[in-house]
C-alpha positions as CSV (number, residue, x, y, z in Angstrom):
1,M,87.4,31.8,209.4
2,S,89.5,34.8,209.6
3,S,88.4,38.2,208.1
4,G,91.4,38.1,205.5
5,L,90.5,34.7,204.1
6,I,87.0,35.9,203.6
7,I,88.1,38.9,201.7
8,L,90.4,36.8,199.5
9,I,87.5,34.4,198.7
10,I,85.3,37.4,197.9
11,V,88.0,38.9,195.6
12,V,88.6,35.6,193.8
13,A,84.7,35.2,193.5
14,L,84.6,38.7,192.0
15,I,87.5,38.1,189.6
16,L,86.0,34.9,188.4
17,I,82.5,36.4,188.0
18,V,84.2,39.4,185.9
19,G,86.2,37.0,183.8
20,Y,83.0,35.0,183.0
21,V,81.1,38.1,182.1
22,V,83.8,39.2,179.9
23,A,84.1,35.9,178.2
24,V,80.5,35.8,177.7
25,I,80.6,39.3,176.0
26,L,83.5,38.3,173.8
27,R,81.8,35.0,172.7
28,K,78.6,37.0,171.9
29,R,80.5,39.5,169.7
30,N,82.4,36.8,167.9
31,E,79.1,35.1,167.2
32,A,77.7,38.4,165.8
33,L,80.7,38.7,163.5
34,L,80.6,34.9,162.4
35,A,76.8,35.4,161.6
36,A,77.5,38.5,159.6
37,L,80.3,36.7,157.7
38,E,77.9,33.7,157.0
39,E,75.3,36.2,155.7
40,R,77.8,37.9,153.3
41,K,78.9,34.4,152.1
42,E,75.3,33.5,151.5
43,K,74.8,36.5,149.6
44,L,77.6,35.9,147.3
45,Y,76.9,32.5,146.8
46,N,73.4,33.3,145.9
47,L,74.3,35.8,143.3
48,P,72.8,34.9,139.9
49,V,76.2,34.1,138.5
50,N,75.2,30.7,137.3
51,D,72.3,32.1,135.4
52,E,74.6,34.8,133.8
53,V,77.4,32.1,132.7
54,E,74.5,30.0,131.3
55,A,73.2,32.9,129.2
56,V,76.6,33.5,127.8
57,K,77.2,30.0,127.3
58,N,74.1,29.8,125.2
59,M,75.6,32.4,122.8
60,H,77.8,29.5,121.5
61,L,80.9,31.8,121.5
62,I,84.0,30.9,119.4
63,G,87.4,32.1,118.8
64,Q,88.8,34.8,121.1
65,S,85.3,35.2,122.8
66,Q,85.1,31.5,123.7
67,I,88.5,31.5,125.2
68,A,87.8,34.4,127.4
69,F,84.5,32.8,128.5
70,R,86.2,29.6,129.5
71,E,88.6,31.5,131.6
72,W,86.2,33.3,133.5
73,N,83.8,30.1,133.7
74,Q,86.6,28.3,135.1
75,K,87.2,30.8,137.7
76,W,83.6,30.6,138.7
77,V,83.8,26.9,139.1
78,D,86.8,27.1,141.3
79,L,85.1,29.7,143.6
80,S,81.9,28.0,143.9
81,L,83.4,24.4,144.5
82,N,86.3,25.3,146.5
83,S,86.4,28.9,147.8
84,F,83.1,28.7,149.3
85,A,83.8,25.2,150.9
86,D,86.9,26.6,152.5
87,I,84.9,29.4,154.0
88,E,82.4,27.1,155.5
89,N,85.0,25.0,157.0
90,N,86.8,28.1,158.3
91,L,83.5,29.3,160.0
92,F,82.8,25.8,161.6
93,E,86.3,26.0,162.9
94,A,86.0,29.6,164.2
95,E,82.6,28.7,166.0
96,G,84.4,26.0,167.6
97,F,87.2,28.2,168.9
98,N,84.7,30.7,170.1
99,N,82.4,28.2,172.0
100,S,85.6,26.9,173.8
101,F,86.5,30.5,174.8
102,R,89.8,30.4,172.6
103,F,89.1,33.8,171.6
104,M,92.7,34.6,170.2
105,K,92.3,31.6,167.8
106,A,88.6,32.8,167.1
107,K,89.8,36.3,166.2
108,Q,92.5,35.1,163.9
109,A,90.0,33.0,162.1
110,I,87.4,35.7,161.7
111,N,90.1,37.8,160.2
112,N,91.0,35.2,157.7
113,I,87.5,34.6,156.7
114,E,86.9,38.4,156.1
115,S,89.8,38.4,153.7
116,Q,88.8,35.2,152.0
117,I,85.3,36.8,151.4
118,Q,86.7,40.1,150.3
119,L,88.7,38.2,147.6
120,I,85.8,36.1,146.6
121,D,83.6,39.5,146.2
122,E,86.3,41.0,144.1
123,D,86.6,37.9,141.9
124,I,82.8,37.6,141.4
125,K,82.5,41.2,140.4
126,S,85.4,40.6,137.6
127,I,83.6,37.5,136.4
128,R,80.2,39.1,136.3
129,Q,81.7,42.4,134.5
130,A,83.6,40.0,132.0
131,L,80.3,38.3,131.4
132,S,78.6,41.5,130.9
133,D,81.2,42.9,128.5
134,L,80.7,39.7,126.3
135,E,77.0,40.3,126.1
136,E,77.3,44.0,125.6
137,Q,79.9,43.6,122.8
138,E,77.5,41.3,121.0
139,Q,74.7,44.0,121.4
140,K,76.9,46.7,120.5
141,N,78.0,44.9,117.3
142,S,74.4,44.6,116.3
143,G,73.8,48.5,116.7
144,R,77.1,49.5,115.2
145,V,76.5,47.3,112.1
146,V,73.4,49.3,111.3
147,H,75.3,52.4,111.2
148,A,78.1,51.0,109.3
149,L,75.6,49.6,106.8
150,D,74.1,52.9,106.3
151,M,77.3,54.4,105.5
152,F,78.2,51.7,103.2
153,E,74.6,52.1,101.4
154,N,75.3,55.9,100.8
155,L,78.7,55.2,99.5
156,Q,77.3,52.8,96.9
157,K,74.5,55.1,96.0
158,E,77.1,57.8,95.5
159,V,79.3,55.6,93.2
160,T,76.4,54.1,91.2
161,S,74.6,57.4,90.8
162,D,77.1,58.7,88.1
163,V,79.7,56.3,87.4
164,D,81.3,58.5,84.7
165,R,82.5,60.9,87.2
166,Y,85.2,58.5,88.4
167,G,86.8,57.7,85.1
168,S,89.5,55.2,85.3
169,A,89.3,55.1,89.2
170,L,85.8,53.4,88.9
171,S,87.3,49.9,88.6
172,E,89.4,50.3,91.8
173,I,86.7,51.8,93.7
174,E,84.3,48.9,92.8
175,K,87.0,46.5,93.8
176,Q,87.3,48.1,97.3
177,V,83.5,48.1,97.6
178,G,83.5,44.5,96.9
179,N,86.2,44.1,99.7
180,I,84.2,46.0,102.2
181,Q,81.2,43.6,101.4
182,S,83.3,40.8,102.1
183,E,84.3,42.3,105.5
184,F,80.7,42.5,106.2
185,S,80.0,39.0,105.5
186,Q,82.8,37.9,107.7
187,F,81.5,40.1,110.4
188,V,78.0,38.5,110.2
189,T,79.6,35.1,110.4
190,L,81.6,35.7,113.3
191,N,78.9,37.6,115.4
192,S,76.1,35.0,114.6
193,S,78.5,32.2,115.3
194,G,79.3,33.7,118.8
195,D,82.5,35.5,118.4
196,P,81.6,39.1,119.2
197,V,85.2,40.4,119.9
198,E,86.7,39.2,116.9
199,A,83.6,40.4,114.9
200,A,83.9,43.9,116.5
201,E,87.5,44.0,115.2
202,I,86.4,43.1,111.7
203,L,83.7,45.9,111.9
204,D,86.2,48.3,112.9
205,T,88.2,47.5,110.0
206,A,85.2,47.7,107.7
207,E,84.2,51.1,109.0
208,S,87.6,52.5,108.5
209,H,87.6,51.3,104.9
210,I,84.3,52.8,104.3
211,V,85.4,56.2,105.7
212,A,88.6,56.1,103.6
213,L,86.8,55.0,100.4
214,T,84.2,57.7,101.0
215,H,86.9,60.5,101.2
216,I,88.5,58.9,98.2
217,V,85.1,59.0,96.2
218,E,84.6,62.6,97.3
219,R,87.9,63.6,95.8
220,V,88.1,61.6,92.6
221,P,85.3,63.5,90.4
222,E,87.3,66.7,90.6
223,I,90.5,65.2,89.8
224,V,89.0,63.1,87.1
225,S,87.2,66.5,85.7
226,A,90.4,68.3,85.7
227,L,92.3,65.5,83.9
228,Q,89.7,64.4,81.3
229,A,88.0,67.9,80.6
230,K,89.5,71.0,82.1
231,L,93.1,70.3,81.3
232,P,92.6,68.8,77.9
233,D,90.5,71.6,76.9
234,Q,92.9,74.1,78.0
235,L,95.7,72.3,76.1
236,E,93.5,72.1,73.0
237,D,92.7,75.9,72.9
238,L,96.2,76.6,73.6
239,E,97.6,74.4,70.7
240,S,94.8,76.0,68.4
241,G,95.8,79.5,69.6
242,Y,99.5,78.7,68.8
243,R,98.7,77.5,65.1
244,K,96.8,80.8,64.6
245,L,99.8,83.0,65.9
246,L,102.1,81.0,63.7
247,E,99.7,81.6,60.7
248,S,99.5,85.2,61.6
249,G,103.4,85.6,61.3
250,Y,104.3,85.2,65.0
251,H,107.7,84.1,65.9
252,F,108.8,82.8,69.3
253,T,112.1,82.9,71.1
254,E,111.2,79.5,72.7
255,T,112.1,76.5,70.2
256,D,110.6,73.8,72.3
257,I,107.0,74.7,72.3
258,E,105.9,71.5,70.0
259,S,107.8,69.1,72.4
260,R,106.2,70.9,75.3
261,F,102.8,70.3,73.8
262,Q,103.7,66.5,73.4
263,Q,104.9,66.2,76.9
264,L,101.7,67.6,78.2
265,H,99.7,65.0,76.3
266,A,102.1,62.4,77.7
267,S,101.5,63.7,81.3
268,L,97.9,63.6,80.9
269,K,97.9,60.1,79.8
270,N,100.4,58.8,82.4
271,N,98.4,60.7,85.1
272,M,95.6,58.4,84.4
273,S,97.5,55.6,86.1
274,N,97.6,57.6,89.3
275,V,93.9,57.9,89.3
276,S,93.3,54.2,88.5
277,A,95.4,53.2,91.4
278,L,93.7,55.8,93.4
279,E,97.0,57.5,94.2
280,L,95.2,60.8,94.5
281,D,97.9,62.9,96.1
282,N,100.2,62.1,93.3
283,A,97.4,62.6,90.7
284,I,96.7,66.2,92.2
285,Y,100.3,67.0,92.2
286,E,100.7,65.9,88.5
287,N,97.5,68.0,87.5
288,E,99.1,71.0,89.2
289,Q,102.3,70.6,87.4
290,I,100.4,70.3,84.1
291,Q,98.4,73.5,84.9
292,E,101.8,75.2,85.7
293,E,103.1,74.3,82.3
294,I,99.9,75.3,80.5
295,D,100.0,78.6,82.2
296,A,103.4,79.1,81.3
297,L,102.9,78.4,77.6
298,Y,99.8,80.8,77.8
299,H,102.1,83.4,79.3
300,I,104.6,83.2,76.3
301,F,101.7,83.6,73.8
302,T,100.2,86.5,75.8
303,R,103.7,87.9,75.9
304,E,104.0,87.9,72.1
305,I,100.5,89.2,71.6
306,E,100.9,92.1,73.9
307,S,104.4,92.8,72.4
308,Q,103.0,93.0,69.0
309,K,100.6,95.7,70.1
310,V,103.5,97.7,71.5
311,V,105.6,97.1,68.3
312,K,102.8,98.1,66.1
313,K,102.5,101.4,68.0
314,L,106.3,102.2,68.1
315,V,106.5,101.4,64.3
316,K,104.2,104.3,63.8
317,Q,105.8,106.5,66.4
318,L,109.6,106.1,66.2
319,P,110.0,107.7,62.7
320,G,108.3,110.8,64.0
321,Y,110.4,110.7,67.2
322,L,113.6,110.3,65.1
323,K,112.6,113.2,62.7
324,H,111.9,115.6,65.8
325,A,115.3,114.7,67.3
326,K,117.1,115.5,64.0
327,D,115.2,118.7,63.6
328,N,116.0,119.7,67.2
329,N,119.7,119.0,66.3
330,S,119.6,121.0,63.2
331,N,118.0,124.1,65.1
332,L,120.6,123.7,67.9
333,A,123.5,123.7,65.2
334,A,122.1,126.9,63.7
335,E,121.6,128.5,67.0
336,V,125.2,127.7,67.9
337,E,126.5,129.1,64.6
338,R,124.4,132.3,65.3
339,L,125.7,132.9,68.8
340,G,129.4,131.9,67.5
341,K,129.3,135.3,65.6
342,T,129.0,137.2,68.7
343,F,130.3,135.0,71.6
344,V,133.5,132.8,72.1
345,L,131.5,129.5,72.6
346,N,132.8,126.4,74.4
347,E,134.0,123.7,71.8
348,S,131.9,121.1,73.9
349,F,128.7,122.6,72.3
350,S,129.7,121.9,68.7
351,Q,131.4,118.5,69.8
352,Q,128.2,117.3,71.6
353,L,126.0,118.3,68.5
354,K,128.3,116.2,66.3
355,E,128.2,113.2,68.5
356,L,124.3,113.8,68.7
357,E,124.0,113.9,64.9
358,A,126.1,110.7,64.4
359,E,124.1,108.8,67.0
360,L,120.9,109.9,65.4
361,S,122.1,108.7,62.1
362,S,123.0,105.5,63.7
363,Q,119.6,105.2,65.4
364,E,118.0,105.8,62.1
365,D,119.6,102.9,60.5
366,V,118.5,100.6,63.6
367,V,115.0,101.9,63.3
368,E,114.8,101.1,59.7
369,D,116.2,97.6,60.4
370,A,113.7,97.2,63.1
371,L,110.8,98.3,60.8
372,K,112.0,96.0,58.3
373,D,112.1,93.1,60.6
374,S,108.7,94.1,61.8
375,S,107.2,94.1,58.4
376,E,108.9,90.6,57.7
377,T,108.3,89.3,61.0
378,Q,111.7,87.6,61.0
379,K,111.9,88.1,64.9
380,A,109.7,87.5,67.8
381,Y,107.6,90.5,68.6
382,S,109.0,90.4,72.3
383,I,112.7,90.9,71.0
384,L,111.4,93.7,68.4
385,K,109.6,95.4,71.4
386,E,112.7,95.3,73.5
387,E,114.8,96.8,70.6
388,L,112.3,99.5,69.6
389,E,111.6,100.4,73.3
390,A,115.6,100.7,73.8
391,I,115.6,103.1,70.7
392,E,112.6,105.0,72.2
393,A,114.4,105.3,75.6
394,R,117.6,106.6,73.8
395,L,115.6,109.1,71.8
396,K,114.1,110.4,74.8
397,E,117.7,110.7,76.5
398,I,118.8,112.5,73.4
399,E,115.9,114.8,73.7
400,D,116.7,115.7,77.4
401,E,120.3,116.3,76.2
402,Q,119.1,118.6,73.5
403,I,116.8,120.6,75.9
404,N,119.8,121.0,78.3
405,L,122.1,122.1,75.6
406,N,119.5,124.5,74.2
407,D,119.0,125.8,78.0
408,S,122.9,126.5,78.1
409,L,122.9,128.3,74.7
410,S,119.7,130.3,75.9
411,K,121.6,131.2,79.0
412,I,124.5,132.7,77.2
413,E,122.6,135.7,75.9
414,K,120.8,136.0,79.3
415,D,124.3,136.0,81.1
416,D,125.5,138.8,78.5
417,A,122.4,140.8,79.1
418,N,122.6,140.4,83.0
419,A,126.5,141.5,82.8
420,R,125.8,144.5,81.0
421,Q,123.1,145.4,83.3
422,K,125.3,144.7,86.4
423,A,128.3,146.6,84.8
424,N,126.3,149.7,84.5
425,I,124.7,149.3,88.0
426,Y,128.0,148.9,89.6
427,A,129.5,151.9,87.8
428,N,126.6,154.0,89.2
429,R,127.3,152.4,92.5
430,L,131.0,153.5,92.4
431,H,129.9,157.2,91.8
432,A,127.4,157.0,94.7
433,I,129.9,155.7,97.0
434,K,132.3,158.3,96.3
435,R,129.8,161.0,96.6
436,Y,128.6,159.5,100.0
437,M,132.3,159.5,101.1
438,D,132.8,163.0,100.0
439,K,129.9,164.4,101.9
440,R,131.4,163.1,105.1
441,N,134.3,165.7,104.9
442,L,136.6,163.3,106.5
443,P,140.2,164.4,107.4
444,G,141.4,161.7,105.1
445,I,140.5,158.5,103.3
446,P,141.5,155.1,104.9
447,Q,144.1,153.0,102.7
448,E,141.5,150.1,103.1
449,F,138.8,152.0,101.4
450,L,141.2,153.2,98.5
451,E,142.2,149.7,97.9
452,L,138.7,148.3,97.7
453,F,137.4,151.2,95.7
454,F,140.1,151.1,93.0
455,T,139.9,147.3,92.8
456,A,136.1,147.5,92.1
457,S,136.7,150.4,89.8
458,N,139.4,148.4,87.8
459,N,137.2,145.2,87.5
460,T,134.2,147.3,86.5
461,E,136.3,148.5,83.6
462,A,137.6,145.2,82.8
463,L,134.0,143.9,82.7
464,M,133.1,146.7,80.3
465,D,136.0,146.0,78.2
466,E,135.1,142.3,77.8
467,L,131.6,143.1,77.0
468,E,132.7,145.6,74.2
469,G,135.1,143.2,72.7
470,E,134.7,141.8,69.1
471,K,133.6,138.4,70.5
472,I,132.5,138.1,74.0
473,N,133.7,135.2,76.0
474,I,130.7,134.6,78.4
475,E,132.7,132.3,80.7
476,S,135.2,135.0,81.2
477,T,132.4,137.5,81.6
478,N,130.8,135.4,84.3
479,R,133.9,135.0,86.3
480,L,134.7,138.9,86.0
481,L,130.9,139.6,87.1
482,E,131.3,137.2,90.1
483,I,134.4,138.8,91.1
484,L,133.1,142.3,90.7
485,T,130.0,141.4,92.7
486,N,132.0,140.3,95.5
487,D,134.2,143.5,95.4
488,M,131.2,145.8,95.5
489,N,129.6,144.0,98.5
490,E,132.9,144.3,100.3
491,L,133.3,147.9,99.4
492,E,129.7,148.8,100.5
493,E,130.2,147.1,103.7
494,A,133.6,148.9,104.3
495,T,132.1,152.3,103.5
496,Y,129.3,152.0,105.9
497,R,131.8,150.8,108.6
498,I,134.2,153.7,108.0
499,V,131.7,156.3,108.0
500,Q,129.9,154.8,111.2
501,N,133.2,154.6,112.9
502,A,134.3,158.1,112.1
503,T,130.7,159.7,112.9
504,L,130.7,158.0,116.3
505,T,134.4,158.9,117.0
506,E,133.3,162.7,116.5
507,Q,130.4,162.4,118.7
508,L,132.3,160.7,121.5
509,L,135.2,163.1,121.4
510,Q,132.5,165.9,121.7
511,Y,130.8,164.1,124.6
512,S,134.1,163.5,126.4
513,N,134.4,167.3,127.0
514,R,132.4,166.9,130.1
515,Y,135.2,164.6,131.7
516,R,138.3,165.9,130.4
517,S,138.6,168.8,132.8
518,F,138.9,166.7,135.8
519,D,139.7,163.2,134.4
520,D,143.3,162.9,133.2
521,H,142.5,159.3,131.7
522,V,139.8,160.7,129.5
523,Q,142.0,163.6,128.4
524,A,144.7,161.4,127.4
525,A,142.4,159.1,125.4
526,F,141.0,162.3,123.8
527,D,144.2,163.4,122.7
528,E,145.3,160.0,121.4
529,S,142.0,159.3,119.6
530,L,142.0,162.8,118.0
531,Y,145.5,162.2,116.7
532,I,144.7,158.8,115.2
533,F,141.6,160.5,113.7
534,E,143.2,163.4,111.9
535,R,146.6,162.0,111.1
536,E,146.2,158.3,110.6
537,Y,142.5,158.1,109.3
538,D,142.1,154.9,111.3
539,Y,138.6,155.6,112.4
540,A,138.0,152.2,113.9
541,A,141.1,152.5,116.2
542,S,140.3,156.2,117.1
543,F,136.7,155.0,118.0
544,K,138.0,152.2,120.2
545,V,140.5,154.5,122.2
546,I,137.8,157.2,123.1
547,S,135.1,154.4,123.7
548,D,137.2,152.6,126.0
549,A,138.1,155.4,128.2
550,L,134.4,156.6,128.4
551,E,133.1,153.3,129.4
552,M,135.4,153.4,132.3
553,V,133.7,156.6,133.7
554,E,130.3,156.1,132.2
555,A,129.3,152.5,131.5
556,G,127.0,151.8,128.5
557,V,127.6,155.1,126.8
558,T,129.0,153.6,123.6
559,D,125.9,151.5,123.2
560,R,123.6,154.5,123.4
561,F,125.5,156.3,120.8
562,V,125.5,153.3,118.5
563,T,122.0,152.6,119.0
564,S,121.2,156.4,118.3
565,Y,123.4,156.2,115.2
566,E,122.0,153.1,113.6
567,K,118.2,154.8,113.9
568,T,119.4,157.9,112.0
569,R,122.2,156.3,109.7
570,E,122.1,157.7,106.1
571,Q,122.0,155.1,103.4
572,I,124.0,155.3,100.2
573,R,121.7,156.4,97.5
574,F,122.4,154.4,94.4
């Protein structure tokens, strides 16, 4: 036998051995998988689902609960009878494939079995959970009903403790209590007969009704109290007060008070229907409307009571106010007559007094009528109050006008005295200014000064003439005084300005001597300035000519002289 053949035989043998070993390994692995699947199947099959089904079946369910149970029970029957049998057959088939080394078929079968077991596992969990929910619902109902009954008992105690608090609402409340009792009975029937799901729905409804009715019971007493006691008591007091006011002579601008009382009584009666029907929001709203109307009527009565107090006070005060105003007017008329002998008075003074006198006479008639109305109570006090307060306000305005008129009359003599004093002062100032100018020994007086001086002098004389007239026109006097005051101020300023320019010019001309001998410009300015100074009397122009020339040769020289002059300037002595 050749060596090549031997090698070939060995290779084939090795391949066969390896193939066998692999086959054995794969079969062992599949056997392990199948064993694990068999174990999972047995665990699922051995779960106490049958016991749980029987436990729920013994609850004797009906209605919705029974329907739900039947669906889940049927699903378990299908699983236990069919699904597990299918898995068993598939396991047997997979073992056959594995033992015959048909590993691809075995693997496919194993995967299918795993999927089947997973589905069964999920279905069993759903079934057990549904069964547990049915049991739990029944137990839950038992616990919830205790809480609900406690709430209901508390509600019943609250209602029966004091039935009078609920008024006309009691009947409807008791009716709803009865309805809740019926719901409890229905719950017990359903729960005990085996329909915990529907029983739970009934219990939910009963609980919500208890909560709602409890809330109603809490609100009703306050509403009933307002409707049966608080508001009627207020209305009774209000009607009683109204009768007393009428008996005391009060009148009202409102003509519908009686009808408003009737409407309030009707509203109170009508609102009982809202309470009876437990329409509490409507009842509260109507109570609020009734309260607002009562408050409005109370405000009307309070208004008249307070107005009566004001009327009583004004009735006492107004005659005095009126007499005071008329006395003031008489005194002012006497003052106008007195001043008219000395002064030319504005016609407006007399005219204003006549107008005030006429108005005071008119107001006197109004006051008399108002006082008559007050004594006979023909009007509402609020109307009388407005009328009397209007009279009072007008009398105060008249008094203010009288005060202003008196101030104007008093000012006439003050203005006269002031004008006489100022006229004397200004006459003395004119003499003082003239002396001041004479002392300067100026070569001549500027025309500007002469015009201002004579204007002021003439206006002073005019003022004095006005003051010495048979009758003094104080308005004309004040105008002349104002003009004269402006004239004197302007004259005084011009006097200081002329003297300052003349004095500084003389000083600068003297100072320029140090430059004239060698500076032709300064010499020429000196000659020009001196000519203007001595011949034209324009001291401002003369000062400018010499000042400009000196500034060219000695900057700042003018400021030094001006500063020095201002420190030593002689004031006009008035």
